[in-house]
C-alpha positions in Angstrom: 123.1 124.0 107.8 121.8 122.0 104.9 122.1 118.3 104.3 124.8 118.8 101.7 126.8 121.0 104.1 126.5 118.3 106.8 127.8 115.7 104.4 130.7 117.9 103.3 131.6 118.6 106.9 131.4 115.0 107.9 133.8 114.0 105.0 136.1 116.9 105.8 136.4 116.0 109.6 136.9 112.3 108.8 139.7 111.8 106.3 138.9 108.1 105.9 135.4 109.0 104.5 134.7 110.1 101.0 131.8 112.3 100.2 129.8 109.3 98.9 130.5 107.4 102.1 129.6 110.4 104.3 126.3 110.7 102.3 125.5 107.1 103.0 126.1 107.7 106.8 123.8 110.7 106.8 121.2 108.8 104.8 121.2 105.8 107.2 121.0 108.2 110.2 118.0 110.1 108.9 116.3 106.9 107.6 116.6 105.2 110.9 115.2 108.2 112.7 112.3 108.5 110.2 111.6 104.7 110.4 111.6 104.8 114.2 109.3 107.8 114.3 106.9 106.2 111.8 106.6 103.2 114.2 105.7 105.6 117.0 109.0 105.2 118.9 110.8 107.9 120.8 114.4 108.8 119.8 116.8 110.2 122.4 120.2 111.7 121.6 121.7 112.4 125.0 122.9 115.9 125.4 121.1 117.0 122.2 117.4 116.2 122.6 114.6 113.8 122.0 112.2 113.3 119.1 108.8 111.8 119.6 105.5 111.5 117.7 102.5 113.7 118.8 99.1 112.6 117.8 96.3 115.1 117.5 92.7 113.9 118.2 90.1 114.0 115.4 88.0 117.1 115.6 85.4 119.2 113.8 86.8 122.3 112.1 85.6 124.9 109.7 86.6 125.7 106.1 87.9 129.3 106.4 86.6 130.2 102.9 83.0 129.3 103.3 82.5 128.4 107.0 81.5 124.9 106.1 81.9 122.3 108.8 84.8 119.8 108.1 85.9 116.7 109.9 89.6 116.9 110.6 91.2 113.5 110.9 93.8 112.4 113.4 97.3 113.6 112.6 100.7 112.5 113.7 103.5 115.0 113.8 107.1 114.8 114.9 108.1 116.9 117.9 111.5 117.8 119.3 112.4 118.6 122.9 115.8 120.1 123.4 118.2 118.4 125.8 119.5 120.1 128.9 123.2 120.2 127.7 122.2 121.7 124.4 119.9 124.2 126.1 122.6 125.3 128.5 125.1 125.5 125.7 122.8 127.7 123.6 122.0 130.0 126.5 125.5 130.6 127.8 126.3 134.2 128.6 129.6 135.8 127.7 130.8 135.6 131.3 130.3 131.8 131.4 127.2 131.6 133.5 
């Protein structure tokens, strides 16, 4: 699903929202998640999952082209851990187990 599909679905499911209003809702949602992650906070959406920031330690690497030693700086990357309810929903079998 793309961002524009999400906006269209949100507007479709909520008659009181126009496409522009639905777009603002989606923008605020993603902006707040991004801002919170940039501050190093964890975001938990119960039943869906949790986002957090993982920080890699600085290390010494090698340039694959010429084998030259390179200092690799600390990096922060977002990580997602699936929630139990979503995991179970995604892994249901046809017989309901």
